[in-house]
N, C-alpha and C positions, 0 to 999 in steps of 0.2 A: 370148805372143800380143799382135799389133801394135795400134797406138794405133786405125787406122783399123777393126779387126774388133771392139774394145770398144767403141767410139761405135756401131756398126752394132749391136752386141747390144744396147745401151741402148736405143735408138732402138725396137728391136722390142720390146723388153720394156714400154717405155711405150705404144707402140701395141696391143699384147697387153692390157695393164691397162684402156686405156681403153675397147678393142671390149667385152671381158668386162664392165666395170661398166655400158656402154650395153645389152649384151644383158639382162645381170641386171635392172637397173631399167626395161625398156621390157615394157609388158603386152601379150601378143600375143594374149587373148581377144578376140575375134570381138565385136562389138557386137551384131550380127544373127545369128540362127541359119540364116535363109535368105539367098540372094544378093540382092543390092540393088544398083540402077541407079544409076550414080556421074553425077552432073551434069558437063555440059561447060563449057567458057569461054564465056560470054556477056556481050555488051556492055549489055544491060538489065537494069535491078535489078527488073523488074517479071515478069519470067519466072520460072516456078514451078523449073526447073532451074538456076538462077543458082548459083553457089557462094559469093555474097555474101548476108548477112544484110541488113536494114533499115540496122543500124548502119554497114555498109561491112566488116565483120570476115567471115573464112571461116567458114564452116559447119562443125560438129564432124562431118558426114557428106560432105565433099568429100574429093576424091582429093589435092589438094594439102596440105590438113590434115593427113591420116592420114599422108602421106609425110615432111613436115616438120615436123610438130609430134609425131605420136605415135612416130615410127621414126626422126625426126634423129638420136638418140644412135648408133644403130646405121650410120646410112647417110654420117653424116662421117666417122667413122674408117676405114670400107669404102672410101670415095672417095680420103682418104689413103693407105692402102694401096695402092689400084690404080695410083695415081698414082707411087707410089714403086717400083711393080713396072714400070712404065713406064720410069721414069728409070733403073733397073737395067738392064734390058735394052737399052736403048741405051749405057750406060758399057761392059757386058760387050761389046757386038757391038763396040764401038771399040778394047778391050783386044785383041780376037784378031785385028782389023785389024793394029793396030800391031806384034804380035808376028809 
């Protein structure tokens, strides 16, 4: 097995471990039993649909909070994995052209 293959397998193993840890530690239970309307981005802090509370922090029922605070441990490894797949596709296509 070449050095390049073993480094690739090591990176895959690390990403797999981080992804599994993120999935295991994420609570996938919904906060509500019925669908809830999610607020949109607004510029006024007086609006009832505002995603920020009075102290300027994200409300816990806003979409950005759910994506980045609740599911961030799953989202970041998936983003890294997709970026790696994109770079790998470019490398494979260049190798085919060179041959």
